[in-house]
C-alpha positions as CSV (number, residue, x, y, z in Angstrom):
1,M,8.5,7.9,-37.5
2,K,11.1,5.8,-35.8
3,K,11.9,6.9,-32.2
4,R,15.5,8.1,-31.8
5,R,17.5,6.6,-28.9
6,Y,19.7,9.0,-27.1
7,R,23.4,8.3,-26.5
8,G,23.9,6.4,-23.3
9,E,20.4,5.0,-23.3
10,K,20.4,1.2,-23.1
11,H,18.6,-0.9,-25.7
12,P,15.6,-2.5,-23.9
13,V,16.7,-6.1,-24.6
14,L,20.3,-5.3,-23.4
15,H,18.8,-3.6,-20.4
16,L,16.7,-6.7,-19.6
17,I,19.8,-9.0,-20.0
18,I,21.8,-6.8,-17.6
19,E,19.0,-6.9,-15.0
20,L,18.7,-10.7,-15.4
21,M,22.5,-11.0,-14.8
22,Y,22.1,-9.0,-11.6
23,I,19.4,-11.3,-10.5
24,L,21.4,-14.5,-11.3
25,I,24.6,-13.2,-9.6
26,G,22.7,-11.9,-6.6
27,S,20.7,-15.2,-6.2
28,A,24.0,-17.1,-6.4
29,F,25.5,-15.0,-3.6
30,V,22.4,-15.7,-1.4
31,A,22.5,-19.4,-2.1
32,L,26.2,-19.7,-1.3
33,A,25.8,-17.7,1.9
34,F,23.0,-20.1,2.9
35,N,25.1,-23.2,2.4
36,L,28.4,-21.9,3.7
37,F,27.2,-20.0,6.8
38,L,23.5,-20.2,7.7
39,L,22.5,-23.9,7.2
40,P,25.5,-25.5,8.9
41,N,25.0,-23.2,12.0
42,Q,21.2,-23.5,12.1
43,V,20.7,-19.7,11.7
44,A,17.1,-19.4,10.5
45,S,17.1,-15.7,9.8
46,G,13.6,-15.4,8.3
47,G,12.3,-16.0,4.8
48,V,11.8,-19.2,2.9
49,S,15.5,-20.1,3.5
50,G,14.9,-19.9,7.3
51,I,11.9,-22.3,7.0
52,S,14.0,-24.7,4.9
53,I,16.7,-24.7,7.6
54,I,14.1,-25.6,10.2
55,T,12.5,-28.4,8.1
56,F,16.0,-29.8,7.2
57,S,17.0,-30.0,10.8
58,V,13.7,-31.5,12.0
59,F,12.7,-33.7,9.1
60,G,15.9,-34.0,7.0
61,I,14.1,-32.6,3.9
62,E,16.5,-31.1,1.3
63,P,16.4,-27.3,1.7
64,A,16.2,-26.6,-2.1
65,Y,13.0,-28.8,-2.3
66,V,11.4,-26.8,0.5
67,Q,12.4,-23.5,-1.2
68,W,11.0,-24.6,-4.5
69,G,7.9,-26.0,-2.8
70,L,7.1,-22.7,-1.1
71,N,8.4,-20.2,-3.7
72,I,6.6,-21.5,-6.7
73,P,3.1,-21.6,-5.1
74,L,3.7,-18.2,-3.6
75,F,4.7,-16.9,-7.0
76,I,1.4,-18.3,-8.5
77,A,-0.6,-16.9,-5.6
78,G,1.0,-13.5,-6.2
79,L,0.1,-13.6,-9.9
80,I,-3.5,-14.5,-9.0
81,L,-4.1,-12.2,-6.0
82,L,-1.8,-9.3,-6.7
83,G,-1.8,-9.2,-10.5
84,G,1.0,-9.8,-13.1
85,Q,3.5,-7.1,-12.0
86,F,6.1,-9.7,-11.0
87,G,6.9,-11.1,-14.4
88,V,9.9,-13.1,-15.6
89,K,12.5,-11.5,-13.3
90,T,10.8,-12.6,-10.1
91,L,10.3,-16.1,-11.6
92,V,14.0,-16.3,-12.5
93,G,15.0,-15.4,-8.9
94,T,12.3,-17.8,-7.5
95,I,13.7,-20.8,-9.4
96,F,17.4,-20.0,-9.7
97,L,18.2,-19.4,-6.1
98,P,17.0,-22.9,-4.9
99,L,18.8,-24.4,-7.9
100,V,22.2,-23.0,-6.7
101,V,21.3,-24.1,-3.2
102,Y,20.9,-27.6,-4.5
103,L,24.0,-27.6,-6.7
104,S,26.2,-26.3,-3.9
105,R,24.7,-28.5,-1.2
106,D,27.9,-30.6,-0.7
107,M,30.2,-27.6,-0.1
108,Q,32.1,-27.6,3.2
109,P,30.9,-25.0,5.7
110,A,33.1,-21.9,5.9
111,T,32.7,-21.9,9.7
112,L,30.9,-23.9,12.5
113,D,30.9,-20.9,14.8
114,P,27.2,-19.7,14.9
115,L,28.1,-16.1,15.6
116,L,30.5,-16.0,12.6
117,G,27.8,-17.9,10.6
118,A,25.2,-15.3,11.5
119,L,27.5,-12.3,10.7
120,F,29.0,-13.5,7.4
121,G,25.8,-15.3,6.4
122,G,23.9,-12.0,6.9
123,I,26.5,-10.1,4.9
124,G,26.3,-12.7,2.1
125,V,22.5,-12.7,1.9
126,G,22.4,-8.9,2.1
127,L,25.0,-8.5,-0.6
128,G,23.1,-11.0,-2.8
129,L,19.7,-9.4,-2.2
130,G,21.1,-5.9,-2.8
131,I,22.4,-7.0,-6.2
132,V,19.1,-8.6,-7.0
133,F,17.2,-5.4,-6.1
134,R,19.6,-3.4,-8.3
135,G,18.4,-5.6,-11.1
136,N,14.8,-4.6,-10.2
137,G,14.1,-8.2,-9.3
138,S,13.1,-10.4,-6.4
139,T,13.7,-13.8,-5.1
140,G,10.0,-14.2,-4.3
141,G,9.3,-16.2,-1.1
142,T,8.0,-14.4,2.0
143,D,8.2,-11.0,0.3
144,L,5.2,-12.1,-1.9
145,A,3.4,-13.4,1.2
146,A,4.0,-10.1,2.9
147,Q,2.5,-8.2,-0.1
148,I,-0.6,-10.5,0.0
149,I,-1.0,-9.8,3.8
150,N,-0.5,-6.1,3.1
151,K,-3.3,-6.1,0.4
152,Y,-5.9,-8.1,2.3
153,T,-5.4,-7.0,5.9
154,G,-4.2,-3.4,5.6
155,M,-1.0,-4.2,7.6
156,T,1.9,-2.2,6.3
157,L,4.5,-4.0,4.1
158,G,7.2,-3.5,6.6
159,R,5.1,-4.9,9.5
160,S,4.1,-7.8,7.3
161,V,7.7,-8.7,6.6
162,L,8.6,-8.3,10.3
163,F,5.6,-10.4,11.3
164,I,6.5,-13.3,9.0
165,D,10.3,-13.2,9.8
166,G,9.4,-12.9,13.5
167,L,7.4,-16.0,13.4
168,I,10.2,-17.9,11.6
169,V,12.8,-16.7,14.2
170,L,10.4,-17.6,17.0
171,T,9.9,-21.1,15.5
172,A,13.7,-21.5,15.2
173,T,14.0,-20.5,18.9
174,I,11.5,-23.2,19.9
175,V,13.0,-25.9,17.6
176,F,16.7,-25.2,18.4
177,D,17.3,-22.9,21.4
178,I,17.2,-19.3,22.4
179,E,20.8,-18.7,21.3
180,R,20.0,-19.8,17.8
181,G,17.1,-17.4,17.8
182,L,19.4,-14.5,18.9
183,Y,21.9,-15.4,16.2
184,A,19.1,-15.3,13.6
185,M,18.2,-11.8,14.8
186,I,21.8,-10.7,14.3
187,A,21.8,-12.2,10.8
188,L,18.6,-10.3,10.0
189,F,20.0,-7.0,11.2
190,V,23.3,-7.5,9.3
191,T,21.4,-8.5,6.1
192,S,19.2,-5.3,6.2
193,K,22.3,-3.1,6.7
194,T,24.2,-4.8,3.9
195,I,21.3,-4.4,1.5
196,D,21.3,-0.6,2.3
197,L,25.1,-0.5,1.7
198,V,24.7,-2.2,-1.7
199,Q,21.8,0.0,-2.7
200,I,23.1,3.4,-1.4
201,G,26.9,2.9,-1.4
202,L,29.6,4.0,1.0
203,G,29.5,7.7,0.0
204,T,27.4,9.9,2.3
205,S,26.6,13.4,1.3
206,K,25.6,16.3,3.6
207,M,22.4,18.3,3.3
208,V,23.0,21.8,4.8
209,I,20.4,24.3,5.7
210,I,21.7,27.8,6.4
211,I,19.8,30.7,8.0
212,T,21.8,33.9,7.6
213,N,21.4,37.7,7.3
214,H,23.9,37.6,4.5
215,Q,22.2,35.1,2.3
216,D,23.3,36.7,-1.0
217,K,27.0,36.5,-0.2
218,V,26.7,33.0,1.1
219,R,24.7,31.9,-1.9
220,Q,27.3,33.4,-4.3
221,G,30.1,31.8,-2.3
222,I,28.5,28.3,-2.6
223,I,27.9,28.7,-6.3
224,H,31.3,30.1,-7.3
225,E,33.8,28.8,-4.6
226,I,32.4,25.4,-3.9
227,D,30.7,25.0,-7.3
228,R,27.5,23.6,-5.9
229,G,23.9,24.5,-6.6
230,V,21.9,26.1,-3.8
231,T,18.1,26.5,-3.3
232,R,16.4,29.5,-1.6
233,L,13.4,28.6,0.5
234,S,10.9,31.2,1.8
235,A,10.4,31.1,5.6
236,I,9.0,33.3,8.3
237,G,10.6,33.6,11.7
238,G,8.5,32.1,14.5
239,Y,9.5,34.7,17.0
240,T,9.9,37.8,14.9
241,D,7.3,37.1,12.2
242,D,9.9,38.5,9.7
243,E,10.4,36.9,6.3
244,R,13.8,35.2,6.2
245,P,15.1,33.2,3.2
246,I,16.7,29.8,4.0
247,L,19.5,28.4,1.9
248,M,19.6,24.7,1.3
249,C,22.4,22.8,-0.5
250,V,23.9,19.3,-0.7
251,V,27.6,18.7,-0.8
252,D,30.0,15.8,-0.7
253,Q,31.5,14.9,2.6
254,S,34.9,16.2,1.4
255,E,33.3,19.6,0.5
256,F,31.6,20.1,3.9
257,T,34.5,21.6,5.8
258,K,35.1,24.1,3.0
259,L,31.4,25.0,3.1
260,K,31.4,25.4,6.9
261,Q,34.5,27.7,6.7
262,L,32.9,29.7,3.9
263,V,29.7,30.4,5.9
264,K,31.7,31.2,9.1
265,S,33.9,33.7,7.2
266,I,30.8,35.5,5.8
267,D,28.5,35.3,8.8
268,P,29.9,33.9,12.1
269,A,26.3,34.2,13.6
270,A,24.7,32.1,10.8
271,F,22.5,29.2,12.0
272,V,23.5,26.0,10.2
273,I,21.8,22.6,10.3
274,V,23.6,19.6,8.9
275,T,22.1,16.2,8.2
276,D,23.3,13.1,6.3
277,A,21.9,12.5,2.9
278,S,22.3,8.8,2.2
279,E,21.5,9.0,-1.5
280,V,21.5,12.0,-3.8
281,L,20.3,11.7,-7.4
282,G,20.8,14.5,-10.0
283,E,23.3,16.7,-11.6
284,G,26.7,16.7,-9.9
285,F,25.8,13.5,-8.0
286,K,24.6,10.0,-8.9
287,K,22.4,9.5,-12.0
288,A,18.9,8.3,-11.3
């Protein structure tokens, strides 16, 4: 029997094409940020691109050649040591990014101010990598090296990436000067924040936990007046040992003031805890 595809579900081939487009566009952004901002200002902010900046400045080797020369062996090593979970999408990013670096190598730098280069280079790289990650892809490079270190040493993936990038930034500090090393750290920070922004978006929701003696009224108010779902959690007071339900709900930032006023009008003595929810998936919010 032929499997029925539900409305809105993408065809697998179309889905793969869209993901590959994300990877190509994102890789192009990374490459342009590299040539316009990072390379001309010697901001070696980690990764294979950072290594290629150092080798270009010291030995004059074309950065794209260094990136291919490191990315392709790392991709092969990843296939051998980690298994074949990378596939065509990682290979596309591994090859295409250095290609765009090579094709755009004669572009004039956007700035020769190293601070601006670090800031806007970090934004460009973060934007590009965020787009690549949204396509479930990778540009290979030191990410694969970090996964190999993680598998064979037990070091966490985050620490492995930090270790490799730290070595590259330290090398840049020795080869250039301490200021260039500090600019590289700025670029790394900006890149990580920009990736988060692309992945999560600008919208921040609020997760609200409400402890009240009038939980039924508050619950009905949230459901009917704010039109949001609410979850009851069982809890026991640490001091009184009494069972006291806790209400938990997630609202958009624009709805939070209304929720706060609602709770205060029903129970001025309610205990309310509010935290940021960077990404919320599900009905009424973003689709998974």
